[in-house]
N, C-alpha and C positions, 0 to 999 in steps of 0.2 A: 597807665598805659601810654599816654602821650609822652610822658617823661622818658620812658624806655625807648620809644621810637626816635625822639630827638637825640638821645644819647647814642643810639645805634647809628643814626645818620651822621652825626658828628665824628664818631669813631671811624666810620667808613671813609669819610672825606679825608681825614688825616692819613689813613693808611694808603689811600689811593694817591695822595700827593707825595708820599715819602719815597725816596729812592731805595731800590733794592740792590744791595751789594752783590757783585758778581764774584765767581770763583773760577780761577784758571789753573790748569795743570801744565807743568813743564816736566818733560822727561829728560833724564840724564842718561846719555847714550854713549856707547863706545864708537858707534858709527851710524851715520845717516847719509845715504847717498854716497858721495865720494868723500865727504868730510868725516874726520875721526875726532873723538872726544868732544862732543857737542851737547849743548842744551837745545831742546826742541820744544817750542820755538826759541830762537835765539834773541828775539825782540818782542816785547809786549808793551802795549799802551793800555793802561787801566785807569780807572777812576779812584780817587781817594776813598779808602775804606774797603776796597776790593781785596780779596785774598789770592795768594799764589801758593800752590802746592807743588813742591819739588819731589818728583818720584824717581827713586833709584831703579830705573827700568833695567839697567845693566849694573852689575856689582862694581864697587870700588869708587863710587862718586859721592859727593856731597854738594850742597849749595850754601854759600856764605857770601857776605858782603866783602868787596874789595876795600881794604882800609882807605879811608878818606874819600870814597867815591859814592857818598849818599848825601841827600839834602841835609842842610843844617836842621837840627832838631829831630831828625828821624832816628829810630832805633835800629841798631845793627842786629843781624841774626847769623847764626852759624849752626848748620846741621851736622850731624854725625855721619861718618862714612856708612853707606848702605842703608841709611834710614831716611824715611820721608820726613819732610818738614813743611809745615803750613804757616805762612806769615800773612798778616794783614798790614797793608801799607797805607798809612793815613796822611803822610806828609807829601805834598806835591814836589816833584823834582825827578831827577834821574838817579837810578840805583844801578850800580855795576855789581854783578854777581860772578863768583868764580867757583870752580871745583878745585879745592886745594891740591889734591894729588896731581891734577892735570892742568894746572894753571899755566905752567911753562909751555904746554902743548897748545895753549890758546882756548881752553875750555872756559869760556866766559859768555855772559849774556847781559842784555840791557833791559831794564824795566823803566818806562816813562810813566809817571803817575801824574795825572791831570793834563792841563793844556800846555805844559812846557814844550817849547819849540827849539831851544838851543841849550847845549850843555853850559855849565858855568865856565867862566874864563879859566883857562889852565887845567881843565878837567882831565885831559889825557897826558898831563905833564908828570903824573905820578910815575914812580918806577914800576914799569910793567914789562913783562917778557915780550919780545918783539911780536910773536904770533898772537898773544892776547891783545896787544895794542892794535894790531892790524884788524882783528875781528871786531873789537869795540868801535874802532873808527868806522867800519862798514855798517855796524848796527846803528850808530848814531845818525847815519844818513836817512834812517827811517823816521826821524823826527819831522 
């Protein structure tokens, strides 16, 4: 009996001290307020191990990594058009996400994982459509 009590207390202490991963939802929209072709929210700060679910609220959208704009060692992801995708982000850093069909229209978002406070040097020097670069620049001000 005492052995079971000690085991239960030890298990409870371990569970109480462990972090619980959070889950976030991002809607892919044709319009939000006066902006068109947007992710909502356009900026997230999450902890390593949290998940982000991209929801095709309006049809014709997907969520995928912008080539070269994720932390070293992080895995890329690419959702299909009109389908939800859920990703777990484990590597600290900044992730730039686009909707492929509407990238030129500026449909991008930024996810900051962990305590990162500045983008890597040259982060916005990738070839980006002007509207996408403008929105990413504004989103990075949230760091």
